[in-house]
C-alpha positions in Angstrom: -0.1 0.3 0.0 1.5 3.8 -1.0 0.2 7.1 0.4 1.9 10.4 -0.8 0.8 13.2 1.9 0.2 16.4 1.3 0.6 19.0 4.2 -2.1 21.4 3.0 -4.0 24.5 4.5 -7.1 23.1 2.6 -8.2 20.9 0.0 -10.9 19.3 -1.9 -12.6 16.9 -4.1 -14.9 17.9 -6.7 -17.1 15.4 -9.4 -18.8 16.8 -12.2 -18.2 20.9 -10.6 -20.6 19.1 -7.1 -18.4 19.5 -4.4 -17.8 15.9 -2.6 -15.7 16.9 0.5 -13.1 19.6 1.6 -10.9 20.2 4.9 -9.2 23.1 6.5 -5.7 22.6 7.7 -4.5 18.9 8.0 -3.3 16.3 5.5 -4.5 15.2 1.5 -3.5 12.1 1.1 -3.7 9.9 -2.0 -3.4 6.3 -1.7 -2.7 3.4 -3.8 -3.6 -0.1 -3.2 -1.3 -3.1 -4.7 -3.0 -6.7 -5.8 -0.9 -7.7 -2.7 -2.1 -5.8 0.0 -3.7 -7.3 3.5 -5.0 -5.8 6.6 -1.5 -5.4 7.6 -0.5 -3.5 5.3 -3.8 -1.1 6.0 -3.0 -0.9 9.5 0.8 0.1 8.5 -0.5 3.3 6.5 -3.8 4.0 9.1 -0.7 4.1 12.2 1.7 6.0 10.3 -0.7 8.4 8.9 -2.0 9.7 12.7 1.6 9.9 14.1 4.0 11.3 11.1 5.1 14.2 12.8 5.2 16.7 9.9 4.4 20.4 12.1 6.6 22.2 14.4 6.2 21.9 17.7 4.9 24.5 20.7 8.1 25.4 21.0 9.2 26.1 17.4 11.1 22.9 17.2 10.6 21.3 13.6 8.9 18.1 12.9 7.4 17.5 15.9 3.7 17.0 16.0 1.5 14.9 14.0 -2.3 15.6 12.7 -3.8 14.0 15.9 -1.9 15.9 18.3 -2.7 19.0 16.4 -6.5 18.2 15.7 -6.2 18.7 11.9 -8.5 17.1 9.3 -7.7 14.0 7.1 -8.7 14.2 3.0 -8.1 10.4 1.5 -8.3 10.4 -2.3 -7.8 6.8 -3.9 -5.3 6.7 -6.8 -4.7 3.5 -8.0 -2.4 5.1 -10.6 0.0 5.1 -7.7 0.4 1.4 -8.5 1.7 2.1 -12.2 4.5 0.3 -14.2 5.8 2.2 -17.6 5.8 0.5 -20.7 7.5 2.3 -22.9 6.1 5.5 -22.0 2.1 4.2 -21.4 1.6 3.7 -17.9 0.3 -0.4 -17.2 -1.7 -0.6 -13.8 -1.6 -4.3 -13.6 0.4 -4.3 -9.8 -2.8 -2.3 -8.4 -5.5 -3.8 -7.0 -8.7 -4.5 -9.3 -11.6 -1.4 -9.1 -14.4 -4.0 -6.6 -11.9 -5.6 -4.3 -10.2 -1.8 -4.1 -13.4 -0.3 -3.2 -14.0 -2.7 -0.3 -10.5 -2.3 0.5 -10.7 2.1 1.0 -13.7 1.5 2.3 -12.5 -0.5 5.0 -9.1 1.7 5.5 -11.1 5.0 5.6 -13.4 3.0 8.3 -10.0 1.9 10.3 -8.8 5.5 10.0 -11.9 7.4 11.5 -12.1 4.3 14.0 -8.4 5.5 15.0 -9.1 9.3 15.3 -11.9 11.6 15.2 -14.1 10.4 12.6 -15.5 14.2 12.1 -11.9 15.3 11.0 -11.6 12.2 8.3 -13.1 12.9 4.7 -12.9 11.3 1.5 -13.0 11.6 -2.3 -15.7 9.7 -4.3 -14.0 6.3 -5.1 -14.2 5.0 -8.8 -15.1 8.5 -10.1 -13.0 10.8 -12.6 -12.1 13.7 -9.3 -10.8 16.6 -9.3 -8.4 17.3 -6.3 -7.7 21.3 -5.3 -4.7 21.3 -2.7 -3.4 24.2 -1.7 0.2 23.2 -0.3 1.7 24.0 3.1 5.3 24.3 2.9 5.5 22.7 0.7 5.5 19.1 2.3 5.0 15.8 0.7 5.8 13.0 2.1 5.8 9.1 0.5 4.8 6.4 2.2 4.9 2.5 2.0 3.7 -0.3 3.5 6.7 -3.0 4.2 6.4 -6.0 2.0 5.7 -9.1 4.1 7.9 -12.3 3.7 
C-alpha cells in the first residue's frame, strides 16, 4: 500500500462541479492499493498517517507534531495510478488491486482511520469517479509512505 501525504492549508474534491469533500488545515492523502495488500498493510499506513510528525512543536522545533496532536483534518483520495509500471511511455496498472476489491479495501481503510481518530475530521473523495482534487500545499511538505513487504 502506498500513500502520498501532502500537508495542506486546505484541500477539496469535486466531481462534475459538485463539491464532494473539503478540509481546512491538515493532510491530503493520495492512497494507492496494490493487488497484494492485506489488513497489515492497511494498519501500517493508518498508524503512520496518524503519527507522522510533519508540523512544528509548540516551542517552534521542527518535525515535532502529528495531525492527531494538532487535531487537524484528513482528506483521503483513492489513486490507483500510484501502482503503475511504465511500458515504454504508457503506464500499466496491473499491480493495482482490481476496482471492486479495491473499493472494499479503501472503504475499510477509511473506516479504520475514522475509528482510530476523530471520524468528523476524516473525509474522502468519491471512489472510482473522475475527480478534481484541489490542494493548497503548506510548506510544501510531501511525504511518501509504503507499507513494508510481507515475507
